[in-house]
Backbone bond lengths (Angstrom), bond angles and torsions (degrees), N, CA, C in turn:
res aa  C-N    CA-C-N  psi(-1)  N-CA   C-N-CA  omega(-1)  CA-C   N-CA-C  phi
1 M - - - 1.330 - - 1.540 109.53 -
2 K 1.297 112.03 126.83 1.473 118.11 175.83 1.573 110.52 -65.56
3 T 1.481 113.18 138.71 1.419 116.14 178.93 1.500 113.48 -72.91
4 N 1.363 119.17 -16.90 1.388 119.97 178.23 1.557 115.70 -89.58
5 S 1.357 117.30 -1.12 1.435 118.58 179.01 1.511 104.65 -74.27
6 I 1.342 111.05 168.18 1.474 118.69 -177.32 1.536 108.92 -57.70
7 W 1.393 115.89 -50.27 1.459 115.10 -179.35 1.424 114.84 -63.64
8 G 1.382 119.31 -34.66 1.376 120.96 -178.93 1.577 108.00 -71.25
9 L 1.257 125.53 -37.83 1.399 123.49 169.34 1.570 118.44 -64.81
10 L 1.275 117.79 -22.06 1.441 123.76 173.40 1.509 107.40 -62.77
11 V 1.293 122.03 -41.87 1.505 123.22 -177.68 1.490 111.45 -98.30
12 N 1.266 118.73 -16.51 1.484 122.74 -179.08 1.575 114.87 -139.79
13 P 1.260 117.28 57.55 1.486 118.80 -177.97 1.636 113.92 -63.51
14 F 1.418 114.09 -17.33 1.364 119.88 -167.71 1.611 115.25 -78.08
15 I 1.284 113.46 10.43 1.389 117.23 167.53 1.491 107.63 -91.12
16 R 1.290 121.80 -6.75 1.356 128.35 173.02 1.644 119.45 -113.97
17 I 1.347 114.43 -25.68 1.325 124.29 -167.57 1.490 109.32 -137.83
18 A 1.321 121.98 132.76 1.499 128.18 178.24 1.424 106.71 -164.12
19 G 1.282 117.40 -175.51 1.449 129.41 176.92 1.479 115.86 58.08
20 W 1.454 115.97 -139.07 1.336 125.74 179.29 1.645 111.20 -59.92
21 Q 1.245 113.62 -39.28 1.423 119.36 -179.57 1.520 115.61 -59.61
22 A 1.376 111.04 -47.90 1.523 119.33 172.68 1.452 114.25 -65.18
23 F 1.415 115.31 -33.16 1.403 117.82 179.85 1.559 114.58 -68.56
24 A 1.254 111.45 -46.43 1.488 123.95 174.34 1.474 112.52 -55.12
25 A 1.204 115.77 -54.24 1.530 119.59 179.21 1.482 112.09 -60.71
26 G 1.432 116.87 -48.69 1.437 123.87 -179.87 1.391 114.14 -64.67
27 F 1.395 116.49 -36.26 1.541 117.20 175.98 1.483 112.54 -68.31
28 V 1.326 117.41 -40.55 1.470 116.68 -173.37 1.574 108.08 -70.12
29 I 1.381 119.48 -32.90 1.346 120.59 -177.33 1.574 108.79 -82.81
30 S 1.211 117.42 -26.26 1.527 119.65 174.57 1.519 107.43 -69.70
31 V 1.231 121.30 -44.61 1.447 126.34 -179.49 1.628 109.13 -60.90
32 L 1.351 107.35 -44.16 1.500 113.05 176.33 1.473 109.74 -62.49
33 S 1.243 124.31 -43.67 1.482 131.73 177.47 1.540 107.53 -49.35
34 V 1.426 111.32 -57.38 1.460 118.93 -175.24 1.531 108.76 -58.80
35 W 1.265 116.58 -45.47 1.424 120.91 -173.98 1.530 109.91 -65.23
36 I 1.275 116.69 -51.08 1.516 120.60 178.79 1.469 111.49 -65.05
37 G 1.412 122.40 -35.49 1.380 120.89 174.40 1.495 113.57 -69.65
38 S 1.356 120.45 -31.97 1.414 117.55 178.91 1.640 111.64 -63.05
39 V 1.267 118.38 -22.42 1.443 120.38 176.35 1.601 113.68 -54.30
40 N 1.366 114.21 -38.36 1.470 120.35 -172.00 1.554 112.41 -119.97
41 G 1.291 117.25 8.86 1.370 118.80 176.70 1.515 111.80 85.62
42 T 1.270 118.31 24.76 1.488 124.19 173.45 1.429 111.31 -92.28
43 Y 1.421 118.10 121.07 1.479 112.98 174.50 1.517 106.54 -139.95
44 F 1.423 112.27 168.51 1.418 120.93 -172.14 1.597 104.87 -123.35
45 D 1.314 114.52 83.22 1.529 118.03 -173.48 1.550 110.27 -97.64
46 G 1.304 116.95 73.96 1.512 122.29 -178.82 1.442 106.54 151.92
47 V 1.283 116.69 165.01 1.473 121.38 179.08 1.542 111.23 -58.97
48 I 1.371 116.94 -40.15 1.397 117.12 -177.44 1.603 113.97 -124.15
49 D 1.300 111.86 11.79 1.489 115.43 -179.08 1.497 119.50 -89.20
50 F 1.230 118.21 142.78 1.467 125.84 176.33 1.618 108.41 -138.41
51 H 1.266 109.35 130.44 1.512 119.49 -174.90 1.490 108.69 -128.37
52 Y 1.188 117.35 141.08 1.602 121.40 -173.11 1.483 104.30 -129.12
53 G 1.370 111.20 136.11 1.497 115.91 165.02 1.655 115.89 72.14
54 G 1.275 109.63 18.45 1.493 114.26 -170.83 1.598 102.38 -101.79
55 E 1.270 113.60 -141.50 1.573 118.55 -174.76 1.483 110.77 -64.38
56 N 1.137 114.19 143.52 1.613 122.34 170.39 1.410 112.67 -87.79
57 Y 1.343 115.36 93.63 1.462 126.56 176.15 1.569 113.35 -74.35
58 S 1.344 119.59 154.51 1.408 119.03 176.92 1.503 104.56 -75.08
59 L 1.397 113.05 160.36 1.519 116.66 174.06 1.497 113.30 -57.46
60 L 1.366 115.04 -42.60 1.455 117.07 177.26 1.439 117.69 -55.44
61 K 1.342 121.08 -41.10 1.500 128.38 179.80 1.567 104.97 -71.88
62 L 1.311 118.04 -37.16 1.469 117.30 177.70 1.456 117.93 -70.56
63 F 1.333 115.03 -33.44 1.576 123.57 171.22 1.577 108.44 -70.42
64 G 1.212 119.72 -34.46 1.382 125.06 179.84 1.563 111.82 -71.89
65 I 1.381 113.37 -36.84 1.524 117.22 174.02 1.577 107.47 -73.17
66 L 1.231 121.44 -31.69 1.512 121.63 179.53 1.567 103.29 -68.22
67 A 1.348 122.28 -45.98 1.409 119.67 178.24 1.528 115.36 -58.62
68 I 1.297 116.28 -36.39 1.483 122.97 -178.38 1.583 105.10 -69.56
69 D 1.371 117.12 -42.67 1.480 121.66 -178.69 1.581 106.69 -59.26
70 I 1.341 117.35 -55.28 1.367 120.15 -177.97 1.571 115.09 -62.69
71 F 1.344 117.46 -35.68 1.447 122.88 177.66 1.537 103.80 -62.64
72 S 1.395 117.66 -55.02 1.520 123.35 -170.80 1.558 108.16 -55.45
73 I 1.324 115.28 -53.20 1.402 113.94 -178.05 1.569 118.13 -66.52
74 T 1.311 115.80 -33.50 1.373 121.96 177.57 1.572 109.82 -64.12
75 V 1.291 115.56 -51.27 1.469 121.71 -177.38 1.510 110.74 -61.01
76 V 1.378 116.32 -45.77 1.453 118.80 -176.26 1.482 113.18 -67.35
77 M 1.345 113.07 -40.64 1.502 122.83 179.88 1.536 110.89 -67.42
78 S 1.243 115.04 -37.81 1.430 120.58 176.79 1.609 110.60 -65.11
79 L 1.222 115.31 -47.49 1.553 121.68 175.55 1.492 105.48 -59.44
80 S 1.414 122.49 -43.91 1.455 121.96 173.21 1.484 114.62 -59.54
81 G 1.333 116.92 -34.71 1.489 120.10 175.62 1.523 113.53 -62.99
82 F 1.287 114.67 -35.84 1.533 115.26 174.84 1.450 112.74 -66.86
83 I 1.400 118.19 -27.48 1.437 117.33 -176.13 1.654 107.33 -81.61
84 I 1.295 115.33 -38.34 1.471 114.06 -175.47 1.446 120.28 -101.20
85 S 1.359 117.37 -6.54 1.416 118.26 -173.21 1.497 107.98 -131.83
86 K 1.344 117.54 149.44 1.386 127.23 170.90 1.474 116.99 -71.12
87 S 1.362 110.54 -37.13 1.516 115.50 -177.36 1.615 104.62 -153.06
88 F 1.334 112.79 144.80 1.419 119.99 173.56 1.540 104.27 -162.15
89 R 1.333 119.38 163.06 1.434 120.64 168.16 1.440 113.95 -104.78
90 L 1.343 114.25 137.47 1.426 122.49 -177.82 1.515 112.24 -58.30
91 I 1.452 112.84 -37.73 1.522 112.05 178.86 1.376 114.04 -72.22
92 D 1.350 122.77 -23.30 1.457 121.84 169.52 1.535 116.04 -62.60
93 I 1.253 111.82 -43.97 1.638 120.23 178.57 1.537 103.00 -66.65
94 L 1.247 128.87 -46.23 1.555 133.81 178.48 1.569 102.81 -58.35
95 G 1.346 121.02 -60.75 1.323 122.79 -171.06 1.455 112.96 -64.02
96 T 1.373 125.09 -44.23 1.331 126.13 -171.29 1.691 106.60 -81.36
97 M 1.245 120.01 -30.39 1.515 119.80 174.82 1.514 109.21 -65.69
98 T 1.350 114.87 -46.90 1.506 119.05 177.52 1.556 112.63 -60.40
99 F 1.330 115.94 -47.26 1.483 121.00 177.34 1.580 108.91 -57.72
100 S 1.244 116.63 -34.61 1.604 120.27 179.50 1.456 112.86 -60.13
101 R 1.322 121.54 -19.39 1.393 124.02 -178.77 1.547 113.25 -80.65
102 I 1.373 118.78 0.88 1.437 124.57 -174.71 1.492 112.06 -62.35
103 P 1.427 126.36 -35.34 1.402 125.24 177.35 1.557 115.04 -58.30
104 Y 1.438 113.61 -27.39 1.519 113.40 177.21 1.563 116.74 -63.49
105 L 1.347 116.40 -13.13 1.389 120.48 177.35 1.528 110.48 -66.35
106 L 1.321 117.27 -33.88 1.555 125.72 178.07 1.557 108.75 -59.42
107 L 1.378 115.69 -45.85 1.342 125.13 -176.14 1.624 108.18 -65.78
108 A 1.279 113.84 -44.13 1.506 122.03 -179.21 1.607 107.67 -61.05
109 V 1.265 115.29 -49.71 1.476 123.45 -173.10 1.568 103.81 -64.71
110 F 1.389 120.46 -53.01 1.387 120.97 -172.51 1.531 110.69 -67.32
111 S 1.292 115.55 -30.30 1.488 113.60 173.53 1.504 120.35 -60.17
112 L 1.313 110.58 -23.58 1.423 115.39 175.79 1.508 119.44 -60.98
113 F 1.257 115.29 -23.40 1.437 122.64 -179.09 1.507 115.36 -102.16
114 V 1.324 114.53 20.98 1.446 123.04 -175.38 1.516 106.73 -131.98
115 K 1.383 110.01 135.65 1.429 120.47 -178.43 1.588 105.20 -93.46
116 S 1.309 118.58 131.17 1.436 124.07 -177.86 1.521 108.46 -61.78
117 P 1.355 116.58 135.22 1.495 115.71 175.08 1.615 109.74 -71.87
118 D 1.326 111.02 153.15 1.432 118.87 177.24 1.470 113.54 -69.14
119 L 1.246 124.22 114.22 1.404 129.37 -174.42 1.503 112.27 -61.52
120 N 1.371 116.46 -40.95 1.486 117.85 178.87 1.522 112.62 -65.04
121 E 1.383 114.71 -37.27 1.468 118.32 174.06 1.538 111.25 -63.04
122 I 1.282 117.70 -41.16 1.483 120.29 177.91 1.521 110.98 -62.45
123 L 1.233 113.07 -39.55 1.452 114.09 -173.44 1.649 109.88 -65.44
124 H 1.372 114.45 -36.61 1.347 124.93 178.17 1.509 115.62 -70.18
125 N 1.400 111.15 -47.12 1.393 121.51 179.02 1.522 108.71 -136.12
126 P 1.399 118.86 97.38 1.492 121.33 -177.66 1.512 111.34 -61.29
127 L 1.242 121.94 -26.04 1.445 124.38 -177.41 1.444 115.10 -76.51
128 S 1.415 114.76 -10.41 1.549 118.83 175.44 1.547 112.21 -68.40
129 V 1.355 117.73 -15.03 1.374 117.00 174.79 1.559 112.49 -57.85
130 F 1.282 119.83 -31.95 1.381 125.97 -179.02 1.527 116.66 -68.58
131 N 1.388 117.00 -10.05 1.315 129.34 175.10 1.577 113.11 -72.00
132 N 1.356 111.21 -28.09 1.432 120.01 -178.72 1.572 105.99 -95.93
133 I 1.329 115.39 97.67 1.439 122.20 -173.46 1.521 109.27 -66.36
134 G 1.339 119.30 -40.48 1.332 124.02 -178.14 1.605 113.35 -67.79
135 F 1.234 117.29 -33.68 1.471 123.82 174.39 1.445 107.73 -65.67
136 V 1.325 115.74 -46.83 1.557 119.47 -179.26 1.397 109.93 -59.70
137 L 1.279 120.30 -44.04 1.503 128.17 -176.14 1.583 106.50 -61.33
138 V 1.346 117.12 -54.68 1.419 116.91 177.43 1.495 114.45 -54.61
139 M 1.280 116.74 -45.70 1.599 118.36 176.63 1.416 108.49 -61.68
140 I 1.346 127.33 -36.01 1.540 125.09 -179.60 1.460 101.15 -71.84
141 L 1.380 124.10 -43.92 1.384 121.68 -176.94 1.555 111.54 -58.38
142 S 1.304 117.52 -31.65 1.495 123.03 -167.82 1.605 110.00 -68.59
143 L 1.243 113.38 -20.76 1.514 114.18 -179.99 1.462 111.00 -77.73
144 P 1.332 122.63 -50.79 1.554 118.88 176.50 1.545 109.84 -66.54
145 V 1.340 121.28 -26.23 1.484 118.76 171.55 1.469 114.34 -68.12
146 L 1.334 115.43 -38.97 1.533 116.86 177.47 1.515 110.34 -67.75
147 V 1.312 114.80 -35.44 1.474 117.92 178.52 1.449 112.89 -62.66
148 W 1.360 112.12 -46.03 1.473 118.84 173.15 1.424 117.73 -55.39
149 Y 1.332 116.19 -46.93 1.416 126.94 -179.96 1.500 108.90 -60.00
150 I 1.242 122.88 -45.07 1.396 128.66 -177.72 1.533 111.29 -74.69
151 A 1.271 120.76 -26.23 1.527 129.52 174.33 1.436 103.55 -73.52
152 L 1.264 122.17 -38.23 1.532 127.40 -179.70 1.381 107.98 -65.35
153 M 1.394 116.96 -52.71 1.487 120.95 -178.06 1.598 111.42 -61.95
154 Y 1.308 116.46 -46.80 1.465 118.38 166.32 1.406 120.00 -42.73
155 N 1.284 119.78 -59.64 1.464 131.26 176.78 1.562 109.39 -58.43
156 A 1.346 119.12 -39.40 1.371 123.03 178.60 1.541 112.58 -62.66
157 L 1.319 117.26 -46.72 1.506 122.42 174.10 1.543 110.03 -64.04
158 K 1.283 114.96 -42.58 1.478 118.27 -180.00 1.474 115.21 -63.30
159 V 1.237 118.62 -39.76 1.507 124.98 -176.80 1.537 102.96 -81.97
160 S 1.234 122.58 -44.69 1.511 126.48 -173.47 1.492 109.28 -62.19
161 C 1.375 116.64 -40.24 1.512 119.31 -176.41 1.540 107.75 -104.64
162 D 1.304 124.09 0.94 1.408 125.92 172.73 1.543 110.32 55.99
163 V 1.304 118.54 49.07 1.394 125.27 177.49 1.584 113.77 -134.00
164 K 1.395 111.02 160.05 1.466 118.32 178.00 1.430 107.26 -142.61
165 G 1.421 114.12 176.89 1.431 120.16 170.39 1.554 113.37 102.38
166 M 1.410 109.59 -174.67 1.511 115.16 179.46 1.465 113.28 -60.39
167 K 1.326 118.79 -43.17 1.500 122.97 -175.40 1.419 109.92 -56.71
168 L 1.496 121.69 -37.21 1.393 122.55 179.63 1.507 106.98 -68.08
169 K 1.344 119.36 -47.85 1.415 122.68 -177.12 1.486 115.64 -54.63
170 V 1.417 114.98 -43.64 1.495 118.59 -175.79 1.418 109.52 -76.20
171 V 1.390 122.25 -35.28 1.474 127.60 176.51 1.469 106.61 -63.29
172 F 1.292 117.81 -48.58 1.548 119.90 -177.69 1.430 113.38 -57.87
173 I 1.339 118.44 -46.87 1.430 123.34 -173.93 1.608 104.71 -67.70
174 V 1.281 117.92 -42.40 1.452 114.24 -178.83 1.552 109.93 -69.65
175 A 1.337 117.81 -39.28 1.439 118.57 176.62 1.489 114.89 -57.35
176 V 1.293 117.05 -47.33 1.503 122.97 176.78 1.560 112.13 -51.10
177 I 1.380 118.00 -48.61 1.274 127.32 176.01 1.577 112.92 -54.61
178 V 1.367 108.73 -57.01 1.585 116.47 -177.24 1.508 104.54 -62.15
179 A 1.269 122.16 -42.23 1.510 119.01 -179.38 1.476 113.78 -61.47
180 E 1.266 115.74 -42.20 1.462 122.25 179.98 1.561 108.98 -62.20
181 V 1.321 117.69 -44.23 1.431 118.51 175.56 1.487 115.11 -66.24
182 L 1.289 110.62 -41.81 1.594 116.46 178.16 1.555 107.24 -55.51
183 S 1.389 117.91 -52.39 1.403 121.82 -177.81 1.394 111.56 -62.96
184 K 1.316 125.12 -38.49 1.514 123.57 171.32 1.480 114.37 -59.42
185 I 1.297 118.49 -41.05 1.443 123.78 -176.98 1.594 110.34 -66.18
186 L 1.424 110.62 -44.36 1.483 116.99 -179.17 1.534 109.54 -68.98
187 I 1.319 118.99 -42.80 1.365 120.58 176.02 1.500 118.47 -55.19
188 Y 1.438 110.91 -43.77 1.381 116.75 178.23 1.543 113.66 -70.65
189 A 1.305 116.28 -30.33 1.520 123.47 179.57 1.445 110.30 -72.80
190 F 1.299 119.51 -35.48 1.572 121.92 179.84 1.490 113.63 -96.11
191 F 1.326 123.06 -21.33 1.494 120.59 -169.39 1.453 108.46 -138.32
192 R 1.375 124.99 32.51 1.512 124.27 171.93 1.383 113.44 -66.46
């Protein structure tokens, strides 16, 4: 598959966009995702986390969580860049990692059309969640969106650091786990 094809650009747009341009586009869409998600209780509380129909956080808290998520992934991927690459630009890591969050806009938009399941009913009968078709569809959609998001992050690191191979794969997996843990710790510290 050519990387310049539409499908190639969906998983690796970073051959065309990086740096401040990627950061600006990713930041605007991430803020839009948070704002849209806040309408129906959808929130992204961690580098790779998505929750639907839970607590209704204030917009200020949700934007604070977004800042922590972007900070966590940028710091950890930058440190990873020092391990696997001789040279990279910090702005490319910041821009491409922020741009990678774009798929979460789909989850925020689709969640607008879904009614949250009653938590008390789910506690009494966990299978009752399958009565809410919209909720089930959003949960099914969340898997390919998460895979797309992770593929974007992987390609962002790959292009930003100009590396390939097993070393990249191992460092990327460890970095995503560390970034997720870091984001959870910071979210808990600032917003418990």
